[in-house]
C-alpha positions as CSV (number, residue, x, y, z in Angstrom):
1,X,-99.4,-142.8,4.1
2,X,-96.2,-144.7,3.1
3,X,-92.9,-142.8,3.9
4,X,-91.0,-144.9,1.4
5,X,-89.7,-141.7,-0.2
6,X,-87.8,-140.5,2.9
7,X,-84.7,-138.6,2.0
8,X,-85.4,-138.5,-1.8
9,X,-84.6,-135.0,-3.0
10,X,-87.2,-133.9,-5.6
11,X,-87.3,-130.6,-7.5
12,X,-90.8,-129.8,-8.9
13,X,-91.0,-127.3,-11.8
14,X,-94.3,-125.5,-11.6
15,X,-96.2,-124.5,-8.5
16,X,-99.7,-124.4,-10.1
17,X,-102.3,-127.0,-9.8
18,X,-100.3,-130.1,-10.7
19,X,-97.0,-128.9,-9.3
20,X,-98.6,-128.3,-5.9
21,X,-100.5,-131.6,-6.0
22,X,-97.2,-133.4,-6.8
23,X,-95.4,-131.6,-4.0
24,X,-98.2,-132.4,-1.6
25,X,-98.1,-136.1,-2.4
26,X,-94.3,-136.3,-2.4
27,X,-93.7,-134.5,0.8
28,X,-96.3,-136.5,2.6
29,X,-94.4,-139.6,1.5
30,X,-91.2,-138.2,3.1
31,X,-89.5,-136.8,0.0
32,X,-87.4,-133.5,0.4
33,X,-89.3,-131.3,-2.0
34,X,-88.5,-128.0,-3.5
35,X,-91.0,-126.3,-5.9
36,X,-89.9,-123.6,-8.4
37,X,-92.8,-121.4,-9.7
38,X,-92.1,-118.5,-12.1
39,X,-95.2,-116.6,-11.0
40,X,-97.0,-116.5,-7.6
41,X,-99.5,-118.6,-5.8
42,X,-102.9,-118.7,-7.5
43,X,-102.4,-116.4,-10.4
44,X,-104.3,-115.5,-13.6
45,X,-101.6,-116.3,-16.2
46,X,-102.0,-120.1,-16.5
47,X,-104.8,-122.7,-16.4
48,X,-106.3,-122.3,-12.9
49,X,-107.8,-118.8,-13.2
50,X,-111.5,-118.1,-12.9
51,X,-112.1,-119.3,-9.3
52,X,-114.1,-122.4,-9.9
53,X,-113.7,-125.7,-11.8
54,X,-116.3,-128.3,-12.5
55,X,-115.9,-131.8,-11.1
56,X,-117.9,-134.4,-13.0
57,X,-118.0,-138.1,-12.6
58,X,-119.2,-139.1,-16.1
59,X,-116.5,-138.8,-18.8
60,X,-117.2,-138.5,-22.5
61,X,-113.4,-138.4,-22.9
62,X,-113.2,-142.0,-21.8
63,X,-114.9,-144.1,-19.2
64,X,-111.6,-145.2,-17.7
65,X,-111.3,-141.6,-16.3
66,X,-114.2,-142.3,-14.0
67,X,-112.2,-144.4,-11.5
68,X,-109.5,-141.7,-11.4
69,X,-112.0,-138.8,-10.8
70,X,-113.6,-140.9,-8.0
71,X,-110.2,-141.2,-6.3
72,X,-109.7,-137.5,-6.7
73,X,-113.1,-136.8,-5.2
74,X,-112.3,-138.8,-2.1
75,X,-108.9,-137.0,-1.8
76,X,-110.5,-133.6,-2.1
77,X,-113.2,-134.5,0.4
78,X,-110.6,-135.8,2.9
79,X,-108.3,-132.8,2.4
80,X,-111.2,-130.4,3.0
81,X,-112.1,-132.2,6.2
82,X,-108.5,-132.0,7.4
83,X,-108.2,-128.3,6.7
84,X,-111.7,-127.4,7.8
85,X,-112.7,-125.9,4.5
86,X,-115.3,-126.7,1.9
87,X,-113.3,-127.5,-1.3
88,X,-115.9,-129.4,-3.3
89,X,-119.4,-127.9,-3.6
90,X,-121.9,-130.6,-4.5
91,X,-124.5,-128.5,-6.3
92,X,-125.1,-131.2,-8.8
93,X,-124.3,-131.2,-12.6
94,X,-126.9,-130.9,-15.3
95,X,-125.9,-132.0,-18.8
96,X,-128.0,-131.9,-21.9
97,X,-127.8,-132.6,-25.6
98,X,-129.3,-134.3,-28.6
99,X,-129.6,-138.1,-28.2
100,X,-127.5,-138.6,-31.3
101,X,-124.6,-136.4,-30.0
102,X,-121.7,-138.9,-29.7
103,X,-120.1,-137.1,-26.7
104,X,-123.3,-136.8,-24.8
105,X,-124.1,-140.5,-25.5
106,X,-120.6,-141.4,-24.2
107,X,-121.3,-139.4,-21.0
108,X,-124.5,-141.3,-20.4
109,X,-122.8,-144.6,-21.1
110,X,-120.0,-143.9,-18.6
111,X,-122.6,-143.1,-15.9
112,X,-124.4,-146.4,-16.6
113,X,-121.2,-148.4,-16.8
114,X,-119.8,-147.2,-13.5
115,X,-123.0,-147.0,-11.6
116,X,-122.7,-143.3,-11.0
117,X,-125.9,-141.9,-9.4
118,X,-127.8,-139.9,-11.9
119,X,-131.3,-139.0,-13.1
120,X,-132.4,-138.9,-16.7
121,X,-134.7,-136.1,-17.6
122,X,-136.7,-135.3,-20.7
123,X,-136.3,-131.9,-22.3
124,X,-139.8,-130.9,-21.0
125,X,-139.0,-131.8,-17.4
126,X,-135.6,-130.2,-17.5
127,X,-137.0,-126.9,-18.9
128,X,-139.6,-126.9,-16.2
129,X,-137.0,-127.4,-13.5
130,X,-134.1,-125.3,-14.8
131,X,-133.7,-122.0,-16.7
132,X,-132.4,-123.5,-20.0
133,X,-134.2,-123.6,-23.3
134,X,-133.5,-127.2,-24.1
135,X,-134.9,-128.1,-27.6
136,X,-137.7,-130.7,-27.8
137,X,-136.4,-134.2,-28.4
138,X,-133.1,-133.5,-26.5
139,X,-132.3,-135.3,-23.3
140,X,-130.9,-134.1,-20.0
141,X,-129.2,-135.8,-17.0
142,X,-128.6,-134.7,-13.5
143,X,-125.6,-136.1,-11.5
144,X,-126.2,-134.9,-7.9
145,X,-122.8,-135.9,-6.6
146,X,-121.0,-133.6,-9.0
147,X,-120.5,-129.9,-8.7
148,X,-117.6,-127.5,-8.6
149,X,-114.2,-127.1,-6.9
150,X,-113.2,-123.8,-5.2
151,X,-109.8,-123.1,-6.9
152,X,-108.2,-120.9,-4.3
153,X,-109.3,-123.0,-1.4
154,X,-108.1,-126.1,-3.1
155,X,-104.7,-124.8,-4.0
156,X,-104.3,-123.2,-0.5
157,X,-105.0,-126.5,1.1
158,X,-102.5,-128.4,-1.1
159,X,-99.9,-125.8,-0.5
160,X,-100.4,-125.7,3.3
161,X,-100.3,-129.5,3.7
162,X,-97.2,-129.7,1.4
163,X,-95.4,-127.1,3.5
164,X,-96.5,-128.7,6.7
165,X,-94.9,-132.0,5.4
166,X,-91.7,-130.2,4.7
167,X,-91.9,-128.9,1.1
168,X,-90.2,-125.6,0.3
169,X,-91.9,-123.4,-2.3
170,X,-90.0,-120.8,-4.3
171,X,-92.1,-118.1,-6.1
172,X,-90.9,-115.7,-8.8
173,X,-88.2,-118.2,-9.8
174,X,-88.2,-119.3,-13.5
175,X,-86.4,-122.5,-14.8
176,X,-84.4,-122.1,-18.0
177,X,-83.6,-125.8,-18.7
178,X,-83.3,-129.3,-17.4
179,X,-79.9,-130.9,-16.9
180,X,-80.1,-134.7,-17.5
181,X,-77.7,-137.5,-18.0
182,X,-75.3,-136.9,-15.1
183,X,-75.0,-138.7,-11.7
184,X,-77.9,-136.5,-10.5
185,X,-80.5,-134.6,-12.5
186,X,-80.9,-130.9,-12.1
187,X,-82.3,-127.5,-13.1
188,X,-80.7,-124.4,-14.4
189,X,-82.7,-121.4,-13.2
190,X,-83.1,-118.2,-15.2
191,X,-80.9,-116.4,-12.7
192,X,-78.1,-118.8,-13.5
193,X,-78.2,-120.9,-10.4
194,X,-78.1,-124.7,-10.6
195,X,-80.2,-127.0,-8.5
196,X,-79.4,-130.7,-8.2
197,X,-81.9,-133.4,-7.2
198,X,-82.5,-137.1,-7.2
199,X,-85.6,-136.7,-9.2
200,X,-87.4,-134.0,-11.2
201,X,-91.1,-133.4,-11.8
202,X,-92.1,-131.2,-14.7
203,X,-95.5,-129.8,-14.0
204,X,-95.1,-126.4,-15.7
205,X,-98.4,-126.1,-17.6
206,X,-98.1,-123.9,-20.6
207,X,-94.4,-123.5,-20.0
208,X,-93.7,-127.3,-20.1
209,X,-93.0,-127.6,-23.8
210,X,-89.9,-125.3,-23.7
211,X,-88.4,-127.5,-20.9
212,X,-89.3,-130.7,-22.8
213,X,-87.8,-130.5,-26.4
214,X,-88.7,-134.1,-26.8
215,X,-92.4,-133.2,-26.7
216,X,-92.2,-132.0,-30.3
217,X,-91.5,-135.5,-31.3
218,X,-93.4,-137.7,-28.9
219,X,-96.2,-135.5,-27.5
220,X,-96.7,-132.2,-29.2
221,X,-98.2,-129.6,-26.8
222,X,-100.4,-126.8,-28.2
223,X,-101.3,-123.7,-26.1
224,X,-105.0,-122.8,-26.5
225,X,-106.5,-119.6,-25.3
226,X,-109.9,-119.8,-23.7
227,X,-112.2,-117.0,-22.4
228,X,-114.3,-117.2,-19.3
229,X,-117.2,-114.8,-18.8
230,X,-119.6,-113.8,-16.1
231,X,-123.2,-112.7,-16.6
232,X,-125.3,-110.5,-14.5
233,X,-127.8,-113.2,-13.5
234,X,-127.8,-114.2,-9.8
235,X,-128.9,-117.8,-10.2
236,X,-127.4,-119.3,-7.0
237,X,-129.6,-122.4,-6.9
238,X,-128.5,-123.5,-10.4
239,X,-126.4,-126.7,-10.6
240,X,-123.2,-126.7,-12.6
241,X,-124.0,-127.5,-16.2
242,X,-122.6,-128.7,-19.5
243,X,-124.3,-128.4,-22.9
244,X,-123.5,-130.6,-25.9
245,X,-124.8,-128.4,-28.7
246,X,-124.3,-128.3,-32.4
247,X,-122.2,-125.1,-31.8
248,X,-119.9,-126.8,-29.4
249,X,-119.5,-127.9,-25.8
250,X,-120.4,-125.1,-23.3
251,X,-120.4,-125.2,-19.5
252,X,-121.1,-123.0,-16.5
253,X,-121.7,-122.5,-12.8
254,X,-124.2,-121.1,-10.5
255,X,-123.7,-117.6,-9.2
256,X,-121.4,-117.6,-6.1
257,X,-119.0,-115.4,-4.2
258,X,-115.7,-117.1,-5.2
259,X,-114.3,-113.9,-6.8
260,X,-115.3,-111.7,-3.9
261,X,-111.7,-110.6,-3.2
262,X,-111.1,-109.6,-6.9
263,X,-111.1,-106.0,-8.2
264,X,-114.1,-107.0,-10.3
265,X,-115.8,-108.6,-7.2
266,X,-119.4,-107.5,-8.0
267,X,-119.2,-108.6,-11.6
268,X,-117.8,-112.0,-10.7
269,X,-120.8,-112.8,-8.5
270,X,-122.9,-113.6,-11.6
271,X,-123.1,-116.9,-13.5
272,X,-119.8,-118.0,-15.0
273,X,-119.8,-119.7,-18.4
274,X,-117.4,-120.7,-21.1
275,X,-117.0,-122.5,-24.4
276,X,-114.7,-125.5,-24.0
277,X,-114.7,-126.4,-27.7
278,X,-116.5,-124.7,-30.6
279,X,-117.6,-126.7,-33.7
280,X,-116.7,-125.0,-37.0
281,X,-119.6,-125.1,-39.5
282,X,-122.3,-124.8,-36.9
283,X,-124.6,-121.7,-37.1
284,X,-122.5,-118.7,-36.4
285,X,-119.3,-120.7,-35.8
286,X,-116.9,-120.1,-38.7
287,X,-113.5,-121.7,-39.1
288,X,-111.9,-118.3,-38.7
289,X,-113.7,-117.8,-35.4
290,X,-112.5,-121.2,-34.1
291,X,-109.0,-120.3,-35.1
292,X,-109.3,-117.0,-33.3
293,X,-110.6,-118.7,-30.2
294,X,-107.8,-121.3,-30.2
295,X,-105.1,-118.8,-31.0
296,X,-102.5,-121.5,-30.8
297,X,-99.1,-120.2,-29.7
298,X,-95.8,-121.8,-28.7
299,X,-95.2,-119.1,-26.1
300,X,-97.6,-118.5,-23.2
301,X,-96.2,-114.9,-22.9
302,X,-97.5,-114.1,-26.4
303,X,-101.1,-115.1,-25.9
304,X,-103.4,-112.1,-26.1
305,X,-105.0,-111.5,-22.7
306,X,-107.5,-108.9,-23.9
307,X,-111.0,-110.2,-24.6
308,X,-112.7,-108.8,-27.7
309,X,-116.2,-109.2,-29.2
310,X,-115.2,-112.2,-31.3
311,X,-114.4,-114.1,-28.1
312,X,-117.7,-113.2,-26.6
313,X,-119.9,-113.8,-29.7
314,X,-120.3,-117.6,-29.2
315,X,-121.2,-117.1,-25.6
316,X,-123.7,-114.4,-26.4
317,X,-125.2,-116.7,-29.1
318,X,-125.4,-119.6,-26.6
319,X,-127.2,-117.4,-24.1
320,X,-129.7,-116.2,-26.7
321,X,-130.4,-119.7,-27.9
322,X,-130.2,-121.8,-24.8
323,X,-129.9,-119.8,-21.6
324,X,-131.7,-116.4,-21.9
325,X,-132.0,-116.3,-18.1
326,X,-128.3,-115.7,-17.8
327,X,-128.8,-112.1,-18.9
328,X,-125.9,-109.9,-20.1
329,X,-122.2,-110.6,-19.9
330,X,-120.4,-108.1,-17.7
331,X,-116.9,-109.5,-17.0
332,X,-114.4,-111.8,-18.7
333,X,-110.9,-113.3,-18.3
334,X,-108.6,-115.5,-20.3
335,X,-107.0,-118.8,-19.3
336,X,-104.8,-121.4,-21.1
337,X,-105.2,-125.0,-22.1
338,X,-102.0,-127.0,-22.7
339,X,-103.5,-129.4,-25.2
340,X,-102.2,-132.8,-26.4
341,X,-103.2,-134.2,-29.8
342,X,-105.6,-136.7,-28.2
343,X,-106.9,-134.5,-25.4
344,X,-105.5,-137.0,-22.8
345,X,-103.1,-136.1,-20.1
346,X,-99.3,-136.7,-20.4
347,X,-98.1,-138.4,-17.2
348,X,-95.1,-140.7,-17.5
349,X,-91.3,-140.9,-16.9
350,X,-89.2,-138.8,-19.3
351,X,-88.4,-141.1,-22.3
352,X,-84.7,-140.2,-22.0
353,X,-84.3,-140.2,-18.3
354,X,-86.6,-142.1,-15.8
355,X,-85.4,-139.8,-13.0
356,X,-87.7,-137.2,-14.5
357,X,-91.5,-137.5,-14.2
358,X,-93.7,-135.5,-16.6
359,X,-97.1,-134.2,-15.7
360,X,-98.3,-132.0,-18.5
361,X,-100.9,-131.5,-21.3
362,X,-104.0,-131.6,-19.1
363,X,-106.0,-130.3,-22.1
364,X,-108.5,-128.1,-20.2
365,X,-110.0,-130.9,-18.0
366,X,-107.3,-131.7,-15.5
367,X,-108.0,-129.6,-12.4
368,X,-110.6,-132.0,-10.8
369,X,-108.0,-134.8,-10.9
370,X,-105.2,-132.9,-9.2
371,X,-104.8,-134.9,-6.0
372,X,-105.0,-138.2,-7.9
373,X,-102.4,-136.9,-10.4
374,X,-100.2,-135.8,-7.4
375,X,-100.4,-139.4,-6.0
376,X,-99.6,-140.8,-9.4
377,X,-96.5,-138.6,-9.8
378,X,-95.3,-139.3,-6.3
379,X,-95.5,-143.1,-7.0
380,X,-93.6,-142.7,-10.3
381,X,-90.8,-140.8,-8.5
382,X,-90.6,-143.1,-5.4
383,X,-91.8,-146.5,-6.6
384,X,-91.1,-146.3,-10.4
385,X,-94.7,-147.0,-11.3
386,X,-98.3,-146.0,-10.5
387,X,-101.6,-147.8,-11.0
388,X,-103.2,-144.3,-11.3
389,X,-101.4,-143.7,-14.6
390,X,-103.8,-144.9,-17.2
391,X,-102.2,-146.4,-20.3
392,X,-103.6,-143.6,-22.4
393,X,-101.4,-141.1,-20.5
394,X,-98.2,-142.3,-22.2
395,X,-96.7,-140.6,-25.2
396,X,-95.7,-142.6,-28.3
397,X,-92.7,-141.6,-30.5
398,X,-93.8,-140.3,-33.8
């Protein structure tokens, strides 16, 4: 790996998924990296809670993401081999939906366009093979190279390699504001200290908007509250799955032991499922329910962490209609999306100071891309550009 960044002092704001990935890539290129994280390592208050994240190679959000996720796949695989830990579990990914669903159609088109290995299945075949009640006339698709990422193992590996390359991580340290425009850029910490650097990386997740006032003009960021739930079914041979239904996009995982160290360990061994996006107007999905599920806030501290029956109602309805084998829900948690208006990521130099790189707004589908995002951010800081930054990742002034 190029050491072209040797000696560059970089302060990274945020030690979650993307902050660790940026620190990992920067330190391995020789930069002197310090990370400032207001919480701890692998916590439940941001966007990486819940122990597992799907990695999928077909992308209804845009086929140009496919090359980026393929790069991330290679990096996760190589990282796992270096640390001697399985990071990516290739249990396969089953997706199903009506043939006229535009997002499902875009998923299938992306698979074909990029030559991703997959198998098309009829609803009858998929029902015979898997415990889903897929309506007649729908289609299904199995991508055997996809699966899920083990969150703690992934973040531990990024942290450990970053530290081995010289990065320093500070936990329990909040950042109050950025200091731009001087001979050097810097941070003012919440305890009053000032940190100077040659370059800043803002990867603060749901806390990014308060550090980036310009976001309100060029890239508004909305915090969305999402609920993850675990059922009592022990379906360990199930692939990861995604369902494009009239009620919204739902997804889930096979039963596993990823939460075995949690207080709720036994409950978390069931099948995990969630609703990525509900569709108002569908049966049982009212506009009020969608508003409750989104619970848009400007402050991550104000998001309700308690889960109530309204949160679980769409999941119970999905289970009853499409996945009765999942059984009963017995555990739940909340996580946050930091959503852009388009649903695309925001990765680019700060519009007012190119010595600041922004990595924010991952809109609920960023985790799988983390090592590729880290490489992109490191290239922005060291080289001034990155081929991994898709044009769609830039903000446009309103």
